[in-house]
C-alpha positions in Angstrom: 187.9 233.2 146.2 189.1 231.0 149.0 187.8 228.5 151.5 189.5 228.8 154.9 189.5 226.2 157.7 190.0 228.5 160.8 186.6 227.4 162.1 187.8 223.8 162.2 190.8 224.6 164.4 188.7 226.8 166.6 186.2 223.9 167.0 189.0 221.5 167.9 190.5 224.0 170.3 187.1 224.6 172.0 186.9 220.8 172.6 190.4 220.9 174.1 191.8 218.8 171.2 195.3 219.2 169.8 194.5 219.7 166.2 197.4 217.8 164.5 197.4 214.9 166.9 193.7 214.6 166.9 193.4 214.7 163.1 196.1 212.1 162.6 194.6 209.8 165.3 191.3 210.0 163.3 192.9 208.9 160.1 193.8 212.1 158.4 197.2 212.1 156.7 199.9 214.6 157.6 199.7 216.1 154.1 195.9 216.7 154.6 196.5 218.3 158.0 199.1 220.5 156.4 196.6 221.5 153.6 193.9 222.3 156.1 196.3 224.5 158.1 197.4 226.3 155.0 193.9 226.7 153.7 194.7 224.7 150.6 192.1 222.7 148.7 191.0 219.4 150.0 188.5 217.0 148.4 184.9 216.6 149.5 185.7 213.1 151.0 187.9 214.9 153.5 185.2 217.4 154.4 182.7 214.5 154.6 185.0 212.6 157.0 185.6 215.6 159.2 181.9 216.3 159.5 181.2 212.7 160.3 183.9 212.5 163.0 183.0 215.8 164.5 179.2 215.4 164.1 178.9 218.8 162.4 178.0 220.6 159.2 180.5 221.8 156.6 179.8 225.4 157.6 181.0 224.6 161.1 184.5 223.9 159.9 185.1 226.1 156.9 184.0 229.3 155.3 184.3 231.2 152.1 186.1 234.4 152.0 187.2 236.7 149.2 190.8 236.7 148.1 191.7 239.9 150.0 190.4 238.6 153.3 192.0 235.2 152.7 195.4 236.8 152.2 195.2 238.4 155.7 194.2 235.2 157.5 
């Protein structure tokens, strides 16, 4: 079971935002950005902050996929 964040990066791209730069400018640490890019676990405070800054719902930036699908992402 895995949570992936490809929706987050698609959302940023659709807003013409450079993901790493934008995330760091909005107070996200480099380690957190790296975790998001690698679909690693982040805490709910991070999800809350992302949703607040982007004015979106958690489902707009992440999704659950089974292990087989996650390994191909």
